ChimeraX commands (.cxc) that place a marker at each C-alpha (Angstrom):
marker #1 position 25.40,-23.87,-2.14 radius 0.5
marker #1 position 22.06,-23.37,-3.82 radius 0.5
marker #1 position 18.91,-21.45,-3.08 radius 0.5
marker #1 position 15.80,-23.41,-2.32 radius 0.5
marker #1 position 13.12,-23.33,-5.05 radius 0.5
marker #1 position 11.53,-19.88,-5.18 radius 0.5
marker #1 position 8.44,-19.82,-3.02 radius 0.5
marker #1 position 5.15,-18.83,-4.62 radius 0.5
marker #1 position 5.58,-15.04,-4.74 radius 0.5
marker #1 position 1.83,-14.45,-4.55 radius 0.5
marker #1 position 1.27,-16.46,-1.37 radius 0.5
marker #1 position 4.63,-15.76,0.31 radius 0.5
marker #1 position 4.21,-14.41,3.83 radius 0.5
marker #1 position 7.05,-11.98,3.13 radius 0.5
marker #1 position 6.72,-9.01,0.82 radius 0.5
marker #1 position 7.33,-9.76,-2.86 radius 0.5
marker #1 position 6.87,-7.77,-6.07 radius 0.5
marker #1 position 3.90,-10.02,-6.83 radius 0.5
marker #1 position 1.94,-9.74,-3.58 radius 0.5
marker #1 position 2.32,-6.10,-2.43 radius 0.5
marker #1 position 1.27,-2.61,-3.48 radius 0.5
marker #1 position 2.97,0.67,-2.65 radius 0.5
marker #1 position 0.87,3.46,-1.19 radius 0.5
marker #1 position 2.26,7.00,-1.03 radius 0.5
marker #1 position 0.29,9.90,0.43 radius 0.5
marker #1 position 0.90,13.66,0.68 radius 0.5
marker #1 position 4.62,14.23,0.18 radius 0.5
marker #1 position 3.91,17.85,-0.68 radius 0.5
marker #1 position 6.01,20.92,0.22 radius 0.5
marker #1 position 3.88,22.10,3.13 radius 0.5
marker #1 position 3.83,18.67,4.72 radius 0.5
marker #1 position 7.56,18.01,4.20 radius 0.5
marker #1 position 8.49,21.39,5.65 radius 0.5
marker #1 position 6.44,20.75,8.78 radius 0.5
marker #1 position 8.16,17.48,9.71 radius 0.5
marker #1 position 9.90,17.58,13.08 radius 0.5
marker #1 position 10.32,13.88,13.89 radius 0.5
marker #1 position 13.41,13.33,11.72 radius 0.5
marker #1 position 15.83,15.16,9.48 radius 0.5
marker #1 position 13.85,16.39,6.49 radius 0.5
marker #1 position 16.54,15.72,3.90 radius 0.5
marker #1 position 16.88,12.17,5.18 radius 0.5
marker #1 position 13.11,11.81,4.99 radius 0.5
marker #1 position 13.14,12.96,1.37 radius 0.5
marker #1 position 16.01,10.62,0.50 radius 0.5
marker #1 position 14.20,7.70,2.10 radius 0.5
marker #1 position 10.81,8.26,0.49 radius 0.5
marker #1 position 12.45,8.77,-2.91 radius 0.5
marker #1 position 14.40,5.54,-2.38 radius 0.5
marker #1 position 11.27,3.63,-1.34 radius 0.5
marker #1 position 9.41,4.98,-4.38 radius 0.5
marker #1 position 12.25,4.01,-6.70 radius 0.5
marker #1 position 12.15,0.51,-5.26 radius 0.5
marker #1 position 8.43,0.27,-5.94 radius 0.5
marker #1 position 9.03,1.28,-9.55 radius 0.5
marker #1 position 12.09,-0.96,-10.02 radius 0.5
marker #1 position 10.28,-4.05,-8.73 radius 0.5
marker #1 position 7.08,-3.30,-10.63 radius 0.5
marker #1 position 4.75,-2.87,-7.66 radius 0.5
marker #1 position 1.34,-1.32,-8.26 radius 0.5
marker #1 position 1.58,2.26,-6.99 radius 0.5
marker #1 position -1.26,4.36,-5.61 radius 0.5
marker #1 position -0.20,7.98,-5.19 radius 0.5
marker #1 position -2.48,10.42,-3.40 radius 0.5
marker #1 position -2.34,14.16,-2.84 radius 0.5
marker #1 position -4.51,16.52,-0.88 radius 0.5
marker #1 position -6.07,19.83,-1.95 radius 0.5
marker #1 position -4.06,20.38,-5.14 radius 0.5
marker #1 position -7.19,20.85,-7.26 radius 0.5
marker #1 position -8.71,23.26,-4.72 radius 0.5
marker #1 position -5.56,25.39,-4.90 radius 0.5
marker #1 position -4.98,25.09,-1.16 radius 0.5
marker #1 position -1.89,22.94,-1.55 radius 0.5
marker #1 position 0.91,22.33,-4.03 radius 0.5
marker #1 position 1.79,19.17,-6.01 radius 0.5
marker #1 position 4.24,16.63,-4.62 radius 0.5
marker #1 position 7.87,17.65,-4.15 radius 0.5
marker #1 position 9.81,17.59,-7.44 radius 0.5
marker #1 position 12.08,14.73,-6.33 radius 0.5
marker #1 position 9.02,12.48,-6.18 radius 0.5
marker #1 position 7.38,13.84,-9.30 radius 0.5
marker #1 position 10.50,12.84,-11.20 radius 0.5
marker #1 position 10.25,9.24,-9.94 radius 0.5
marker #1 position 6.46,8.85,-10.18 radius 0.5
marker #1 position 5.67,10.96,-13.23 radius 0.5
marker #1 position 4.17,7.97,-15.08 radius 0.5
marker #1 position 1.68,7.23,-12.31 radius 0.5
marker #1 position -1.57,9.12,-11.73 radius 0.5
marker #1 position -2.24,11.02,-8.54 radius 0.5
marker #1 position -5.56,10.80,-6.74 radius 0.5
marker #1 position -6.27,14.23,-5.34 radius 0.5
marker #1 position -8.74,14.51,-2.49 radius 0.5
marker #1 position -10.05,16.80,0.24 radius 0.5
marker #1 position -10.31,14.21,3.01 radius 0.5
marker #1 position -7.61,13.95,5.64 radius 0.5
marker #1 position -8.20,10.20,5.63 radius 0.5
marker #1 position -7.52,9.03,2.09 radius 0.5
marker #1 position -9.53,5.86,2.71 radius 0.5
marker #1 position -12.64,8.04,2.79 radius 0.5
marker #1 position -11.95,9.14,-0.77 radius 0.5
marker #1 position -13.76,6.88,-3.23 radius 0.5
marker #1 position -11.25,7.16,-6.09 radius 0.5
marker #1 position -8.31,6.41,-3.80 radius 0.5
marker #1 position -9.96,3.40,-2.20 radius 0.5
marker #1 position -11.01,2.02,-5.58 radius 0.5
marker #1 position -7.45,2.43,-6.83 radius 0.5
marker #1 position -6.16,0.39,-3.89 radius 0.5
marker #1 position -8.78,-2.29,-4.47 radius 0.5
marker #1 position -7.92,-2.40,-8.18 radius 0.5
marker #1 position -4.34,-3.45,-7.40 radius 0.5
marker #1 position -5.66,-6.79,-6.23 radius 0.5
marker #1 position -2.98,-6.86,-3.55 radius 0.5
marker #1 position -3.67,-7.53,0.13 radius 0.5
marker #1 position -0.27,-6.41,1.43 radius 0.5
marker #1 position -0.02,-2.61,1.44 radius 0.5
marker #1 position 3.33,-0.89,1.90 radius 0.5
marker #1 position 2.17,2.45,3.24 radius 0.5
marker #1 position 3.91,5.81,3.43 radius 0.5
marker #1 position 2.43,9.21,4.22 radius 0.5
marker #1 position 2.86,12.59,5.83 radius 0.5
marker #1 position 1.87,13.12,8.58 radius 0.5
marker #1 position 2.26,9.86,10.52 radius 0.5
marker #1 position -0.34,10.93,13.05 radius 0.5
marker #1 position -3.09,11.65,10.54 radius 0.5
marker #1 position -2.72,10.90,6.85 radius 0.5
marker #1 position -0.89,7.64,7.57 radius 0.5
marker #1 position -2.67,6.42,10.68 radius 0.5
marker #1 position -6.26,6.88,9.50 radius 0.5
marker #1 position -6.07,4.95,6.21 radius 0.5
marker #1 position -3.80,2.36,7.81 radius 0.5
marker #1 position -6.40,1.64,10.49 radius 0.5
marker #1 position -9.19,1.49,7.91 radius 0.5
marker #1 position -7.20,-0.85,5.68 radius 0.5
marker #1 position -6.44,-3.14,8.63 radius 0.5
marker #1 position -10.10,-3.18,9.56 radius 0.5
marker #1 position -10.94,-4.32,6.04 radius 0.5
marker #1 position -8.49,-7.21,6.21 radius 0.5
marker #1 position -5.44,-5.80,4.47 radius 0.5
marker #1 position -1.94,-6.32,5.79 radius 0.5
marker #1 position -0.28,-2.95,6.37 radius 0.5
marker #1 position 3.49,-2.43,6.32 radius 0.5
marker #1 position 4.61,1.04,7.34 radius 0.5
marker #1 position 8.04,2.19,6.13 radius 0.5
marker #1 position 8.91,3.82,9.46 radius 0.5
marker #1 position 11.98,5.75,8.32 radius 0.5
marker #1 position 10.20,7.20,5.26 radius 0.5
marker #1 position 7.31,8.75,7.19 radius 0.5
marker #1 position 7.22,11.62,9.65 radius 0.5
marker #1 position 5.13,13.67,12.01 radius 0.5
marker #1 position 4.90,17.17,13.42 radius 0.5
marker #1 position 6.81,16.03,16.50 radius 0.5
marker #1 position 8.66,12.92,17.59 radius 0.5
marker #1 position 5.95,12.20,20.15 radius 0.5
marker #1 position 3.20,12.50,17.56 radius 0.5
marker #1 position 5.10,10.25,15.14 radius 0.5
marker #1 position 5.90,7.54,17.67 radius 0.5
marker #1 position 2.41,7.54,19.20 radius 0.5
marker #1 position 0.95,7.08,15.71 radius 0.5
marker #1 position 3.26,4.16,14.94 radius 0.5
marker #1 position 2.29,2.54,18.25 radius 0.5
marker #1 position -1.38,2.92,17.44 radius 0.5
marker #1 position -0.90,1.30,14.02 radius 0.5
marker #1 position 1.08,-1.55,15.58 radius 0.5
marker #1 position -1.57,-2.07,18.24 radius 0.5
marker #1 position -4.12,-2.49,15.46 radius 0.5
marker #1 position -1.99,-5.12,13.74 radius 0.5
marker #1 position 0.21,-3.10,11.39 radius 0.5
marker #1 position 3.87,-3.96,10.85 radius 0.5
marker #1 position 6.84,-1.62,10.82 radius 0.5
marker #1 position 9.62,-1.99,8.27 radius 0.5
marker #1 position 12.58,0.17,7.20 radius 0.5
marker #1 position 13.78,1.37,3.80 radius 0.5
marker #1 position 16.77,-1.07,3.71 radius 0.5
marker #1 position 14.52,-3.90,4.82 radius 0.5
marker #1 position 12.10,-3.06,2.01 radius 0.5
marker #1 position 14.91,-3.24,-0.55 radius 0.5
marker #1 position 16.21,-6.55,0.77 radius 0.5
marker #1 position 12.79,-8.15,1.15 radius 0.5
marker #1 position 11.82,-7.36,-2.44 radius 0.5
marker #1 position 15.18,-8.58,-3.84 radius 0.5
marker #1 position 15.66,-11.58,-1.49 radius 0.5
marker #1 position 18.14,-13.48,-3.67 radius 0.5
marker #1 position 21.25,-12.33,-5.55 radius 0.5
marker #1 position 20.36,-14.86,-8.24 radius 0.5
marker #1 position 17.44,-12.66,-9.26 radius 0.5
marker #1 position 19.97,-10.84,-11.41 radius 0.5
marker #1 position 17.56,-8.70,-13.39 radius 0.5
marker #1 position 16.94,-6.42,-10.43 radius 0.5
marker #1 position 20.42,-6.53,-8.84 radius 0.5
marker #1 position 21.63,-3.33,-10.56 radius 0.5
marker #1 position 18.57,-1.41,-9.35 radius 0.5
marker #1 position 19.00,-2.95,-5.88 radius 0.5
marker #1 position 22.59,-1.75,-5.71 radius 0.5
marker #1 position 21.69,1.71,-6.95 radius 0.5
marker #1 position 19.00,2.03,-4.30 radius 0.5
marker #1 position 21.55,1.47,-1.55 radius 0.5
marker #1 position 24.03,3.83,-3.14 radius 0.5
marker #1 position 21.46,6.60,-3.44 radius 0.5
marker #1 position 20.18,6.19,0.11 radius 0.5
marker #1 position 23.67,5.97,1.65 radius 0.5
marker #1 position 23.65,2.35,2.78 radius 0.5
marker #1 position 26.30,0.93,0.48 radius 0.5
marker #1 position 29.24,-0.33,2.50 radius 0.5
marker #1 position 28.03,-3.64,3.87 radius 0.5
marker #1 position 25.86,-4.55,0.92 radius 0.5
marker #1 position 28.65,-3.81,-1.60 radius 0.5
marker #1 position 31.01,-6.04,0.37 radius 0.5
marker #1 position 28.50,-8.90,0.33 radius 0.5
marker #1 position 27.83,-8.52,-3.37 radius 0.5
marker #1 position 31.53,-8.42,-4.26 radius 0.5
marker #1 position 32.02,-11.68,-2.38 radius 0.5
marker #1 position 28.93,-13.22,-3.97 radius 0.5
marker #1 position 27.21,-13.74,-0.64 radius 0.5
marker link #1:1,2 radius 0.2
marker link #1:2,3 radius 0.2
marker link #1:3,4 radius 0.2
marker link #1:4,5 radius 0.2
marker link #1:5,6 radius 0.2
marker link #1:6,7 radius 0.2
marker link #1:7,8 radius 0.2
marker link #1:8,9 radius 0.2
marker link #1:9,10 radius 0.2
marker link #1:10,11 radius 0.2
marker link #1:11,12 radius 0.2
marker link #1:12,13 radius 0.2
marker link #1:13,14 radius 0.2
marker link #1:14,15 radius 0.2
marker link #1:15,16 radius 0.2
marker link #1:16,17 radius 0.2
marker link #1:17,18 radius 0.2
marker link #1:18,19 radius 0.2
marker link #1:19,20 radius 0.2
marker link #1:20,21 radius 0.2
marker link #1:21,22 radius 0.2
marker link #1:22,23 radius 0.2
marker link #1:23,24 radius 0.2
marker link #1:24,25 radius 0.2
marker link #1:25,26 radius 0.2
marker link #1:26,27 radius 0.2
marker link #1:27,28 radius 0.2
marker link #1:28,29 radius 0.2
marker link #1:29,30 radius 0.2
marker link #1:30,31 radius 0.2
marker link #1:31,32 radius 0.2
marker link #1:32,33 radius 0.2
marker link #1:33,34 radius 0.2
marker link #1:34,35 radius 0.2
marker link #1:35,36 radius 0.2
marker link #1:36,37 radius 0.2
marker link #1:37,38 radius 0.2
marker link #1:38,39 radius 0.2
marker link #1:39,40 radius 0.2
marker link #1:40,41 radius 0.2
marker link #1:41,42 radius 0.2
marker link #1:42,43 radius 0.2
marker link #1:43,44 radius 0.2
marker link #1:44,45 radius 0.2
marker link #1:45,46 radius 0.2
marker link #1:46,47 radius 0.2
marker link #1:47,48 radius 0.2
marker link #1:48,49 radius 0.2
marker link #1:49,50 radius 0.2
marker link #1:50,51 radius 0.2
marker link #1:51,52 radius 0.2
marker link #1:52,53 radius 0.2
marker link #1:53,54 radius 0.2
marker link #1:54,55 radius 0.2
marker link #1:55,56 radius 0.2
marker link #1:56,57 radius 0.2
marker link #1:57,58 radius 0.2
marker link #1:58,59 radius 0.2
marker link #1:59,60 radius 0.2
marker link #1:60,61 radius 0.2
marker link #1:61,62 radius 0.2
marker link #1:62,63 radius 0.2
marker link #1:63,64 radius 0.2
marker link #1:64,65 radius 0.2
marker link #1:65,66 radius 0.2
marker link #1:66,67 radius 0.2
marker link #1:67,68 radius 0.2
marker link #1:68,69 radius 0.2
marker link #1:69,70 radius 0.2
marker link #1:70,71 radius 0.2
marker link #1:71,72 radius 0.2
marker link #1:72,73 radius 0.2
marker link #1:73,74 radius 0.2
marker link #1:74,75 radius 0.2
marker link #1:75,76 radius 0.2
marker link #1:76,77 radius 0.2
marker link #1:77,78 radius 0.2
marker link #1:78,79 radius 0.2
marker link #1:79,80 radius 0.2
marker link #1:80,81 radius 0.2
marker link #1:81,82 radius 0.2
marker link #1:82,83 radius 0.2
marker link #1:83,84 radius 0.2
marker link #1:84,85 radius 0.2
marker link #1:85,86 radius 0.2
marker link #1:86,87 radius 0.2
marker link #1:87,88 radius 0.2
marker link #1:88,89 radius 0.2
marker link #1:89,90 radius 0.2
marker link #1:90,91 radius 0.2
marker link #1:91,92 radius 0.2
marker link #1:92,93 radius 0.2
marker link #1:93,94 radius 0.2
marker link #1:94,95 radius 0.2
marker link #1:95,96 radius 0.2
marker link #1:96,97 radius 0.2
marker link #1:97,98 radius 0.2
marker link #1:98,99 radius 0.2
marker link #1:99,100 radius 0.2
marker link #1:100,101 radius 0.2
marker link #1:101,102 radius 0.2
marker link #1:102,103 radius 0.2
marker link #1:103,104 radius 0.2
marker link #1:104,105 radius 0.2
marker link #1:105,106 radius 0.2
marker link #1:106,107 radius 0.2
marker link #1:107,108 radius 0.2
marker link #1:108,109 radius 0.2
marker link #1:109,110 radius 0.2
marker link #1:110,111 radius 0.2
marker link #1:111,112 radius 0.2
marker link #1:112,113 radius 0.2
marker link #1:113,114 radius 0.2
marker link #1:114,115 radius 0.2
marker link #1:115,116 radius 0.2
marker link #1:116,117 radius 0.2
marker link #1:117,118 radius 0.2
marker link #1:118,119 radius 0.2
marker link #1:119,120 radius 0.2
marker link #1:120,121 radius 0.2
marker link #1:121,122 radius 0.2
marker link #1:122,123 radius 0.2
marker link #1:123,124 radius 0.2
marker link #1:124,125 radius 0.2
marker link #1:125,126 radius 0.2
marker link #1:126,127 radius 0.2
marker link #1:127,128 radius 0.2
marker link #1:128,129 radius 0.2
marker link #1:129,130 radius 0.2
marker link #1:130,131 radius 0.2
marker link #1:131,132 radius 0.2
marker link #1:132,133 radius 0.2
marker link #1:133,134 radius 0.2
marker link #1:134,135 radius 0.2
marker link #1:135,136 radius 0.2
marker link #1:136,137 radius 0.2
marker link #1:137,138 radius 0.2
marker link #1:138,139 radius 0.2
marker link #1:139,140 radius 0.2
marker link #1:140,141 radius 0.2
marker link #1:141,142 radius 0.2
marker link #1:142,143 radius 0.2
marker link #1:143,144 radius 0.2
marker link #1:144,145 radius 0.2
marker link #1:145,146 radius 0.2
marker link #1:146,147 radius 0.2
marker link #1:147,148 radius 0.2
marker link #1:148,149 radius 0.2
marker link #1:149,150 radius 0.2
marker link #1:150,151 radius 0.2
marker link #1:151,152 radius 0.2
marker link #1:152,153 radius 0.2
marker link #1:153,154 radius 0.2
marker link #1:154,155 radius 0.2
marker link #1:155,156 radius 0.2
marker link #1:156,157 radius 0.2
marker link #1:157,158 radius 0.2
marker link #1:158,159 radius 0.2
marker link #1:159,160 radius 0.2
marker link #1:160,161 radius 0.2
marker link #1:161,162 radius 0.2
marker link #1:162,163 radius 0.2
marker link #1:163,164 radius 0.2
marker link #1:164,165 radius 0.2
marker link #1:165,166 radius 0.2
marker link #1:166,167 radius 0.2
marker link #1:167,168 radius 0.2
marker link #1:168,169 radius 0.2
marker link #1:169,170 radius 0.2
marker link #1:170,171 radius 0.2
marker link #1:171,172 radius 0.2
marker link #1:172,173 radius 0.2
marker link #1:173,174 radius 0.2
marker link #1:174,175 radius 0.2
marker link #1:175,176 radius 0.2
marker link #1:176,177 radius 0.2
marker link #1:177,178 radius 0.2
marker link #1:178,179 radius 0.2
marker link #1:179,180 radius 0.2
marker link #1:180,181 radius 0.2
marker link #1:181,182 radius 0.2
marker link #1:182,183 radius 0.2
marker link #1:183,184 radius 0.2
marker link #1:184,185 radius 0.2
marker link #1:185,186 radius 0.2
marker link #1:186,187 radius 0.2
marker link #1:187,188 radius 0.2
marker link #1:188,189 radius 0.2
marker link #1:189,190 radius 0.2
marker link #1:190,191 radius 0.2
marker link #1:191,192 radius 0.2
marker link #1:192,193 radius 0.2
marker link #1:193,194 radius 0.2
marker link #1:194,195 radius 0.2
marker link #1:195,196 radius 0.2
marker link #1:196,197 radius 0.2
marker link #1:197,198 radius 0.2
marker link #1:198,199 radius 0.2
marker link #1:199,200 radius 0.2
marker link #1:200,201 radius 0.2
marker link #1:201,202 radius 0.2
marker link #1:202,203 radius 0.2
marker link #1:203,204 radius 0.2
marker link #1:204,205 radius 0.2
marker link #1:205,206 radius 0.2
marker link #1:206,207 radius 0.2
marker link #1:207,208 radius 0.2
marker link #1:208,209 radius 0.2
marker link #1:209,210 radius 0.2
marker link #1:210,211 radius 0.2
marker link #1:211,212 radius 0.2
marker link #1:212,213 radius 0.2
view
C-alpha cells in the first residue's frame, strides 16, 4: 500500500500546516472560571492541546487578550503562557477582537485564509470576530470542544449562529488528525502521539500506530 502523492498543502481544501492560522482569544482566569458549558479542566486540557498542536505543526499563531494593560483583567492562564510564551499577545479593549486594528493586522499578516478559531466566551469573543472574518472571505474553523460559554444554551446558540454564517465546527482530535494526515510524515509523529496522550485520547490511536495503520 502507498499513499497518493501529497496534495498541494497550500491549496488543499482540508486544513494543513501550510494553509491555516491558529487564533486564540481570551483564555484568562476570569473567563475560564465563568465557563458553564463544559467541564473547566477539560476545557483547559483541550485548549492547551490545540495550542500545542499549532506550535508543533508550525502554524502562524495570533494570540489576543483583553484588558490586561488597563489592569481590569489578568494575563492568560499559566498553562497557556507556558505553551505560547514565544508568541506576542495583542491586548485590546474591544469585546470583538476584529475591531482591534493590531489584532486584525496580525491575522492579515499570516497570509492564511483558513482560520482555526478559539475563544472565551463562545457567545461573544468567538462569535463576533468569527462573523466578521467570514464576512471578509475567510474560512473559519471553530474548535468546538476547546471553547466555552457562560451557559450551555449560550454556547450552543453561538455555535449555531457561526454555522449559519458559514463557519465549520471541528474537534480537538480532528484538528490533530487533519494536520498530521499521514503516518509517513514522520517528523511530526512524536508530537502527534504526545498530543493524544496529553489530552486523554490515546487508546485507539496508539493501537493504529503500533500496527502501522
